[in-house]
PQR file of N, CA, C, O and H, with PARSE charges and radii, in Angstrom:
ATOM      1  N   MET A   1       1.002  -0.910  -0.174 -0.4000 1.5000
ATOM      2  CA  MET A   1      -0.078   0.108   0.104 -0.0000 2.0000
ATOM      3  C   MET A   1       0.946   1.132   0.118  0.5500 1.7000
ATOM      4  O   MET A   1       0.751   2.115  -0.598 -0.5500 1.4000
ATOM      5  N   PHE A   2       1.878   1.079   0.728 -0.4000 1.5000
ATOM      6  CA  PHE A   2       2.629   2.288   0.914 -0.0000 2.0000
ATOM      7  C   PHE A   2       3.508   2.405  -0.611  0.5500 1.7000
ATOM      8  O   PHE A   2       3.096   3.163  -1.489 -0.5500 1.4000
ATOM      9  H   PHE A   2       2.037   0.281   1.310  0.4000 1.0000
ATOM     10  N   SER A   3       4.389   1.810  -0.745 -0.4000 1.5000
ATOM     11  CA  SER A   3       4.844   1.997  -1.927 -0.0000 2.0000
ATOM     12  C   SER A   3       3.955   1.989  -3.102  0.5500 1.7000
ATOM     13  O   SER A   3       4.629   2.205  -4.109 -0.5500 1.4000
ATOM     14  H   SER A   3       4.724   1.194  -0.032  0.4000 1.0000
ATOM     15  N   LEU A   4       2.706   1.824  -3.371 -0.4000 1.5000
ATOM     16  CA  LEU A   4       1.619   2.246  -4.106 -0.0000 2.0000
ATOM     17  C   LEU A   4       1.422   4.010  -4.445  0.5500 1.7000
ATOM     18  O   LEU A   4       1.447   4.715  -5.453 -0.5500 1.4000
ATOM     19  H   LEU A   4       2.158   1.648  -2.553  0.4000 1.0000
ATOM     20  N   SER A   5       1.208   4.227  -2.892 -0.4000 1.5000
ATOM     21  CA  SER A   5       1.001   5.794  -2.876 -0.0000 2.0000
ATOM     22  C   SER A   5       2.579   6.436  -3.195  0.5500 1.7000
ATOM     23  O   SER A   5       2.591   7.526  -3.768 -0.5500 1.4000
ATOM     24  H   SER A   5       1.188   3.654  -2.073  0.4000 1.0000
ATOM     25  N   LEU A   6       3.488   6.006  -2.957 -0.4000 1.5000
ATOM     26  CA  LEU A   6       5.012   6.603  -3.291 -0.0000 2.0000
ATOM     27  C   LEU A   6       4.993   6.819  -4.797  0.5500 1.7000
ATOM     28  O   LEU A   6       5.187   7.918  -5.316 -0.5500 1.4000
ATOM     29  H   LEU A   6       3.478   5.122  -2.491  0.4000 1.0000
ATOM     30  N   ILE A   7       4.809   5.978  -5.293 -0.4000 1.5000
ATOM     31  CA  ILE A   7       4.760   5.556  -7.088 -0.0000 2.0000
ATOM     32  C   ILE A   7       3.404   6.836  -7.284  0.5500 1.7000
ATOM     33  O   ILE A   7       3.661   7.898  -7.851 -0.5500 1.4000
ATOM     34  H   ILE A   7       4.651   5.086  -4.871  0.4000 1.0000
ATOM     35  N   SER A   8       1.987   6.533  -6.730 -0.4000 1.5000
ATOM     36  CA  SER A   8       1.524   7.621  -7.181 -0.0000 2.0000
ATOM     37  C   SER A   8       1.698   9.160  -6.732  0.5500 1.7000
ATOM     38  O   SER A   8       0.955  10.045  -7.158 -0.5500 1.4000
ATOM     39  H   SER A   8       1.779   5.670  -6.270  0.4000 1.0000
ATOM     40  N   TRP A   9       2.899   9.419  -5.707 -0.4000 1.5000
ATOM     41  CA  TRP A   9       3.208  10.640  -5.487 -0.0000 2.0000
ATOM     42  C   TRP A   9       4.313  11.251  -6.110  0.5500 1.7000
ATOM     43  O   TRP A   9       4.406  12.464  -6.296 -0.5500 1.4000
ATOM     44  H   TRP A   9       3.503   8.701  -5.361  0.4000 1.0000
ATOM     45  N   THR A  10       5.358  10.200  -6.512 -0.4000 1.5000
ATOM     46  CA  THR A  10       6.090  11.130  -7.713 -0.0000 2.0000
ATOM     47  C   THR A  10       5.471  11.101  -8.948  0.5500 1.7000
ATOM     48  O   THR A  10       5.866  12.140  -9.477 -0.5500 1.4000
ATOM     49  H   THR A  10       5.283   9.215  -6.361  0.4000 1.0000
ATOM     50  N   GLU A  11       4.454  10.318 -10.030 -0.4000 1.5000
ATOM     51  CA  GLU A  11       4.028  10.456 -10.766 -0.0000 2.0000
ATOM     52  C   GLU A  11       3.573  12.039 -11.255  0.5500 1.7000
ATOM     53  O   GLU A  11       3.635  12.724 -12.275 -0.5500 1.4000
ATOM     54  H   GLU A  11       4.133   9.474  -9.600  0.4000 1.0000
ATOM     55  N   PHE A  12       2.974  12.183  -9.556 -0.4000 1.5000
ATOM     56  CA  PHE A  12       2.037  13.746  -9.694 -0.0000 2.0000
ATOM     57  C   PHE A  12       2.902  14.429  -9.705  0.5500 1.7000
ATOM     58  O   PHE A  12       2.583  15.428 -10.349 -0.5500 1.4000
ATOM     59  H   PHE A  12       2.924  11.626  -8.727  0.4000 1.0000
ATOM     60  N   LEU A  13       4.066  14.506  -9.283 -0.4000 1.5000
ATOM     61  CA  LEU A  13       5.301  15.209  -9.134 -0.0000 2.0000
ATOM     62  C   LEU A  13       5.744  15.313 -10.553  0.5500 1.7000
ATOM     63  O   LEU A  13       5.280  16.272 -11.169 -0.5500 1.4000
ATOM     64  H   LEU A  13       4.325  13.694  -8.759  0.4000 1.0000
ATOM     65  N   CYS A  14       6.282  14.782 -10.979 -0.4000 1.5000
ATOM     66  CA  CYS A  14       6.800  14.312 -12.122 -0.0000 2.0000
ATOM     67  C   CYS A  14       5.846  15.315 -13.386  0.5500 1.7000
ATOM     68  O   CYS A  14       6.293  16.132 -14.191 -0.5500 1.4000
ATOM     69  H   CYS A  14       6.659  14.002 -10.479  0.4000 1.0000
ATOM     70  N   THR A  15       4.272  14.822 -13.138 -0.4000 1.5000
ATOM     71  CA  THR A  15       3.013  15.774 -13.664 -0.0000 2.0000
ATOM     72  C   THR A  15       2.970  17.273 -14.029  0.5500 1.7000
ATOM     73  O   THR A  15       2.689  18.010 -14.974 -0.5500 1.4000
ATOM     74  H   THR A  15       3.909  14.158 -12.484  0.4000 1.0000
ATOM     75  N   ILE A  16       3.542  17.324 -12.350 -0.4000 1.5000
ATOM     76  CA  ILE A  16       3.414  19.060 -11.729 -0.0000 2.0000
ATOM     77  C   ILE A  16       4.767  19.533 -12.817  0.5500 1.7000
ATOM     78  O   ILE A  16       4.622  20.334 -13.740 -0.5500 1.4000
ATOM     79  H   ILE A  16       3.770  16.725 -11.583  0.4000 1.0000
ATOM     80  N   THR A  17       5.638  19.073 -12.586 -0.4000 1.5000
ATOM     81  CA  THR A  17       7.339  19.775 -13.179 -0.0000 2.0000
ATOM     82  C   THR A  17       7.026  19.637 -14.655  0.5500 1.7000
ATOM     83  O   THR A  17       7.221  20.659 -15.313 -0.5500 1.4000
ATOM     84  H   THR A  17       5.756  18.422 -11.837  0.4000 1.0000
ATOM     85  N   ILE A  18       6.630  18.691 -15.230 -0.4000 1.5000
ATOM     86  CA  ILE A  18       6.343  18.585 -16.441 -0.0000 2.0000
ATOM     87  C   ILE A  18       5.618  19.509 -17.010  0.5500 1.7000
ATOM     88  O   ILE A  18       6.080  20.174 -17.937 -0.5500 1.4000
ATOM     89  H   ILE A  18       6.473  17.860 -14.695  0.4000 1.0000
ATOM     90  N   LEU A  19       4.234  19.708 -16.489 -0.4000 1.5000
ATOM     91  CA  LEU A  19       3.453  20.788 -16.705 -0.0000 2.0000
ATOM     92  C   LEU A  19       3.657  22.235 -16.565  0.5500 1.7000
ATOM     93  O   LEU A  19       3.202  23.146 -17.258 -0.5500 1.4000
ATOM     94  H   LEU A  19       3.859  19.167 -15.737  0.4000 1.0000
ATOM     95  N   GLY A  20       4.823  22.297 -15.009 -0.4000 1.5000
ATOM     96  CA  GLY A  20       5.136  23.709 -15.270 -0.0000 2.0000
ATOM     97  C   GLY A  20       6.056  24.202 -16.152  0.5500 1.7000
ATOM     98  O   GLY A  20       6.023  25.331 -16.641 -0.5500 1.4000
ATOM     99  H   GLY A  20       5.193  21.557 -14.446  0.4000 1.0000
ATOM    100  N   VAL A  21       7.176  23.055 -16.430 -0.4000 1.5000
ATOM    101  CA  VAL A  21       8.016  23.567 -17.985 -0.0000 2.0000
ATOM    102  C   VAL A  21       7.540  23.915 -19.049  0.5500 1.7000
ATOM    103  O   VAL A  21       8.198  24.495 -19.912 -0.5500 1.4000
ATOM    104  H   VAL A  21       7.203  22.137 -16.033  0.4000 1.0000
ATOM    105  N   LEU A  22       6.253  23.599 -19.160 -0.4000 1.5000
ATOM    106  CA  LEU A  22       5.681  23.612 -20.503 -0.0000 2.0000
ATOM    107  C   LEU A  22       5.045  24.788 -20.555  0.5500 1.7000
ATOM    108  O   LEU A  22       4.868  25.480 -21.557 -0.5500 1.4000
ATOM    109  H   LEU A  22       5.718  23.128 -18.459  0.4000 1.0000
ATOM    110  N   TYR A  23       4.566  25.088 -19.006 -0.4000 1.5000
ATOM    111  CA  TYR A  23       3.272  26.557 -18.849 -0.0000 2.0000
ATOM    112  C   TYR A  23       4.908  27.563 -19.221  0.5500 1.7000
ATOM    113  O   TYR A  23       4.792  28.489 -20.023 -0.5500 1.4000
ATOM    114  H   TYR A  23       4.710  24.526 -18.192  0.4000 1.0000
ATOM    115  N   ASN A  24       6.203  27.314 -18.646 -0.4000 1.5000
ATOM    116  CA  ASN A  24       6.634  28.601 -18.759 -0.0000 2.0000
ATOM    117  C   ASN A  24       7.340  28.651 -20.047  0.5500 1.7000
ATOM    118  O   ASN A  24       7.633  29.787 -20.420 -0.5500 1.4000
ATOM    119  H   ASN A  24       6.297  26.561 -17.994  0.4000 1.0000
ATOM    120  N   LEU A  25       7.633  27.812 -20.705 -0.4000 1.5000
ATOM    121  CA  LEU A  25       8.120  27.580 -22.027 -0.0000 2.0000
ATOM    122  C   LEU A  25       7.031  28.468 -23.063  0.5500 1.7000
ATOM    123  O   LEU A  25       7.382  29.387 -23.804 -0.5500 1.4000
ATOM    124  H   LEU A  25       7.396  26.889 -20.403  0.4000 1.0000
ATOM    125  N   PHE A  26       5.914  28.048 -22.938 -0.4000 1.5000
ATOM    126  CA  PHE A  26       4.895  28.463 -23.831 -0.0000 2.0000
ATOM    127  C   PHE A  26       4.758  30.393 -23.537  0.5500 1.7000
ATOM    128  O   PHE A  26       4.588  31.259 -24.394 -0.5500 1.4000
ATOM    129  H   PHE A  26       5.629  27.302 -22.337  0.4000 1.0000
ATOM    130  N   VAL A  27       4.932  30.586 -21.814 -0.4000 1.5000
ATOM    131  CA  VAL A  27       4.610  32.165 -21.832 -0.0000 2.0000
ATOM    132  C   VAL A  27       6.104  32.261 -22.434  0.5500 1.7000
ATOM    133  O   VAL A  27       5.942  32.960 -23.435 -0.5500 1.4000
ATOM    134  H   VAL A  27       5.070  29.882 -21.117  0.4000 1.0000
ATOM    135  N   TYR A  28       7.087  32.022 -22.379 -0.4000 1.5000
ATOM    136  CA  TYR A  28       8.109  32.777 -22.923 -0.0000 2.0000
ATOM    137  C   TYR A  28       8.208  32.469 -24.353  0.5500 1.7000
ATOM    138  O   TYR A  28       8.807  33.455 -24.783 -0.5500 1.4000
ATOM    139  H   TYR A  28       7.218  31.454 -21.566  0.4000 1.0000
ATOM    140  N   LEU A  29       8.012  31.801 -25.211 -0.4000 1.5000
ATOM    141  CA  LEU A  29       7.552  31.683 -26.402 -0.0000 2.0000
ATOM    142  C   LEU A  29       6.527  32.662 -27.020  0.5500 1.7000
ATOM    143  O   LEU A  29       6.714  33.216 -28.103 -0.5500 1.4000
ATOM    144  H   LEU A  29       7.525  31.000 -24.862  0.4000 1.0000
ATOM    145  N   TYR A  30       5.399  32.837 -26.228 -0.4000 1.5000
ATOM    146  CA  TYR A  30       4.485  34.043 -26.591 -0.0000 2.0000
ATOM    147  C   TYR A  30       4.493  35.209 -26.088  0.5500 1.7000
ATOM    148  O   TYR A  30       3.581  36.010 -26.292 -0.5500 1.4000
ATOM    149  H   TYR A  30       5.247  32.386 -25.348  0.4000 1.0000
ATOM    150  N   PHE A  31       5.678  35.497 -25.253 -0.4000 1.5000
ATOM    151  CA  PHE A  31       6.229  37.381 -25.140 -0.0000 2.0000
ATOM    152  C   PHE A  31       7.349  36.928 -26.069  0.5500 1.7000
ATOM    153  O   PHE A  31       7.750  37.972 -26.584 -0.5500 1.4000
ATOM    154  H   PHE A  31       6.418  34.846 -25.087  0.4000 1.0000
ATOM    155  N   LYS A  32       8.075  35.886 -26.559 -0.4000 1.5000
ATOM    156  CA  LYS A  32       8.977  36.330 -27.623 -0.0000 2.0000
ATOM    157  C   LYS A  32       8.674  36.881 -29.079  0.5500 1.7000
ATOM    158  O   LYS A  32       9.339  37.531 -29.885 -0.5500 1.4000
ATOM    159  H   LYS A  32       7.749  35.038 -26.141  0.4000 1.0000
ATOM    160  N   TYR A  33       7.141  36.247 -29.081 -0.4000 1.5000
ATOM    161  CA  TYR A  33       6.223  36.734 -30.081 -0.0000 2.0000
ATOM    162  C   TYR A  33       5.667  37.958 -30.224  0.5500 1.7000
ATOM    163  O   TYR A  33       5.337  38.677 -31.167 -0.5500 1.4000
ATOM    164  H   TYR A  33       6.601  35.719 -28.425  0.4000 1.0000
ATOM    165  N   LEU A  34       5.649  38.009 -29.023 -0.4000 1.5000
ATOM    166  CA  LEU A  34       4.727  39.788 -28.689 -0.0000 2.0000
ATOM    167  C   LEU A  34       5.933  40.755 -28.861  0.5500 1.7000
ATOM    168  O   LEU A  34       5.712  41.947 -29.075 -0.5500 1.4000
ATOM    169  H   LEU A  34       5.918  37.425 -28.257  0.4000 1.0000
ATOM    170  N   SER A  35       7.355  40.218 -28.763 -0.4000 1.5000
ATOM    171  CA  SER A  35       7.875  41.608 -28.958 -0.0000 2.0000
ATOM    172  C   SER A  35       8.691  41.605 -30.284  0.5500 1.7000
ATOM    173  O   SER A  35       9.356  42.564 -30.676 -0.5500 1.4000
ATOM    174  H   SER A  35       7.534  39.250 -28.589  0.4000 1.0000
ATOM    175  N   LYS A  36       8.550  40.316 -30.978 -0.4000 1.5000
ATOM    176  CA  LYS A  36       8.626  40.508 -32.302 -0.0000 2.0000
ATOM    177  C   LYS A  36       8.305  40.914 -33.144  0.5500 1.7000
ATOM    178  O   LYS A  36       8.922  41.200 -34.170 -0.5500 1.4000
ATOM    179  H   LYS A  36       8.010  39.538 -30.660  0.4000 1.0000
ATOM    180  N   GLN A  37       6.540  41.098 -32.691 -0.4000 1.5000
ATOM    181  CA  GLN A  37       5.830  41.698 -33.484 -0.0000 2.0000
ATOM    182  C   GLN A  37       5.772  43.203 -33.184  0.5500 1.7000
ATOM    183  O   GLN A  37       5.625  43.986 -34.122 -0.5500 1.4000
ATOM    184  H   GLN A  37       6.039  40.866 -31.857  0.4000 1.0000
ATOM    185  N   LYS A  38       5.876  43.627 -31.974 -0.4000 1.5000
ATOM    186  CA  LYS A  38       6.117  44.815 -31.567 -0.0000 2.0000
ATOM    187  C   LYS A  38       7.631  45.689 -32.507  0.5500 1.7000
ATOM    188  O   LYS A  38       7.788  46.853 -32.873 -0.5500 1.4000
ATOM    189  H   LYS A  38       5.996  42.991 -31.212  0.4000 1.0000
ATOM    190  N   GLN A  39       8.310  44.730 -32.591 -0.4000 1.5000
ATOM    191  CA  GLN A  39       9.831  45.135 -33.746 -0.0000 2.0000
ATOM    192  C   GLN A  39       8.909  45.754 -34.810  0.5500 1.7000
ATOM    193  O   GLN A  39       8.715  46.907 -35.194 -0.5500 1.4000
ATOM    194  H   GLN A  39       8.182  43.783 -32.294  0.4000 1.0000
ATOM    195  N   VAL A  40       8.361  44.422 -35.173 -0.4000 1.5000
ATOM    196  CA  VAL A  40       7.716  44.700 -36.643 -0.0000 2.0000
ATOM    197  C   VAL A  40       6.942  45.806 -36.919  0.5500 1.7000
ATOM    198  O   VAL A  40       7.125  46.407 -37.977 -0.5500 1.4000
ATOM    199  H   VAL A  40       8.518  43.485 -34.861  0.4000 1.0000
ATOM    200  N   ASN A  41       5.984  46.220 -36.018 -0.4000 1.5000
ATOM    201  CA  ASN A  41       5.220  47.701 -36.272 -0.0000 2.0000
ATOM    202  C   ASN A  41       5.846  48.430 -35.766  0.5500 1.7000
ATOM    203  O   ASN A  41       5.003  49.286 -35.498 -0.5500 1.4000
ATOM    204  H   ASN A  41       5.835  45.732 -35.158  0.4000 1.0000
ATOM    205  N   LEU A  42       6.809  48.809 -35.372 -0.4000 1.5000
ATOM    206  CA  LEU A  42       7.444  50.238 -35.256 -0.0000 2.0000
ATOM    207  C   LEU A  42       8.405  50.069 -36.300  0.5500 1.7000
ATOM    208  O   LEU A  42       8.855  51.208 -36.430 -0.5500 1.4000
ATOM    209  H   LEU A  42       7.494  48.113 -35.591  0.4000 1.0000
ATOM    210  N   GLU A  43       9.239  49.020 -37.468 -0.4000 1.5000
ATOM    211  CA  GLU A  43       9.427  49.277 -38.681 -0.0000 2.0000
ATOM    212  C   GLU A  43       8.500  49.857 -39.807  0.5500 1.7000
ATOM    213  O   GLU A  43       8.469  50.645 -40.753 -0.5500 1.4000
ATOM    214  H   GLU A  43       8.873  48.095 -37.362  0.4000 1.0000
ATOM    215  N   ILE A  44       7.939  49.167 -39.258 -0.4000 1.5000
ATOM    216  CA  ILE A  44       6.697  49.545 -40.533 -0.0000 2.0000
ATOM    217  C   ILE A  44       5.999  51.043 -40.200  0.5500 1.7000
ATOM    218  O   ILE A  44       5.816  51.864 -41.099 -0.5500 1.4000
ATOM    219  H   ILE A  44       7.963  48.528 -38.490  0.4000 1.0000
ATOM    220  N   LYS A  45       5.734  51.226 -39.190 -0.4000 1.5000
ATOM    221  CA  LYS A  45       5.806  52.910 -38.875 -0.0000 2.0000
ATOM    222  C   LYS A  45       6.548  53.748 -39.034  0.5500 1.7000
ATOM    223  O   LYS A  45       6.135  54.882 -39.280 -0.5500 1.4000
ATOM    224  H   LYS A  45       5.883  50.559 -38.460  0.4000 1.0000
ATOM    225  N   ARG A  46       8.163  53.410 -38.929 -0.4000 1.5000
ATOM    226  CA  ARG A  46       9.477  54.294 -39.806 -0.0000 2.0000
ATOM    227  C   ARG A  46       9.154  54.068 -40.760  0.5500 1.7000
ATOM    228  O   ARG A  46       8.534  55.006 -41.261 -0.5500 1.4000
ATOM    229  H   ARG A  46       8.498  52.489 -38.729  0.4000 1.0000
ATOM    230  N   GLU A  47       9.245  53.237 -41.361 -0.4000 1.5000
ATOM    231  CA  GLU A  47       8.546  53.333 -43.110 -0.0000 2.0000
ATOM    232  C   GLU A  47       7.423  54.027 -43.866  0.5500 1.7000
ATOM    233  O   GLU A  47       7.225  54.476 -44.995 -0.5500 1.4000
ATOM    234  H   GLU A  47       9.749  52.475 -40.954  0.4000 1.0000
ATOM    235  N   ASN A  48       6.765  53.897 -42.677 -0.4000 1.5000
ATOM    236  CA  ASN A  48       5.593  55.045 -43.197 -0.0000 2.0000
ATOM    237  C   ASN A  48       5.930  56.728 -43.240  0.5500 1.7000
ATOM    238  O   ASN A  48       5.504  57.414 -44.169 -0.5500 1.4000
ATOM    239  H   ASN A  48       6.926  53.532 -41.760  0.4000 1.0000
ATOM    240  N   LYS A  49       6.753  57.315 -42.116 -0.4000 1.5000
ATOM    241  CA  LYS A  49       7.833  58.238 -41.487 -0.0000 2.0000
ATOM    242  C   LYS A  49       8.552  58.849 -42.901  0.5500 1.7000
ATOM    243  O   LYS A  49       8.608  60.038 -43.214 -0.5500 1.4000
ATOM    244  H   LYS A  49       7.099  56.758 -41.361  0.4000 1.0000
ATOM    245  N   PHE A  50       9.082  57.703 -43.657 -0.4000 1.5000
ATOM    246  CA  PHE A  50      10.188  58.087 -44.018 -0.0000 2.0000
ATOM    247  C   PHE A  50       9.647  58.579 -45.560  0.5500 1.7000
ATOM    248  O   PHE A  50       9.969  59.596 -46.174 -0.5500 1.4000
ATOM    249  H   PHE A  50       9.038  56.737 -43.403  0.4000 1.0000
ATOM    250  N   LYS A  51       8.654  57.427 -45.987 -0.4000 1.5000
ATOM    251  CA  LYS A  51       7.554  57.923 -47.231 -0.0000 2.0000
ATOM    252  C   LYS A  51       6.751  59.035 -47.118  0.5500 1.7000
ATOM    253  O   LYS A  51       6.356  59.581 -48.147 -0.5500 1.4000
ATOM    254  H   LYS A  51       8.392  56.600 -45.488  0.4000 1.0000
ATOM    255  N   SER A  52       6.350  59.592 -45.696 -0.4000 1.5000
ATOM    256  CA  SER A  52       5.481  60.530 -46.247 -0.0000 2.0000
ATOM    257  C   SER A  52       6.027  61.828 -45.782  0.5500 1.7000
ATOM    258  O   SER A  52       5.488  62.931 -45.692 -0.5500 1.4000
ATOM    259  H   SER A  52       6.671  59.148 -44.860  0.4000 1.0000
ATOM    260  N   ALA A  53       7.551  61.319 -45.437 -0.4000 1.5000
ATOM    261  CA  ALA A  53       8.539  63.098 -45.180 -0.0000 2.0000
ATOM    262  C   ALA A  53       9.236  63.356 -46.265  0.5500 1.7000
ATOM    263  O   ALA A  53       9.913  64.381 -46.335 -0.5500 1.4000
ATOM    264  H   ALA A  53       7.989  60.423 -45.511  0.4000 1.0000
TER
END
């Protein structure tokens, strides 16, 4: 009985760890994508300023 609960406990911890890593990876990629989008938008605005000037 104790060994079974120990296995389920380690599986539970492993699952939480994997979910945490995946969540952090998702957040990191999402913010990286957002910052890239902002850079693209800034470059487009800069080009428009040159065209209008």
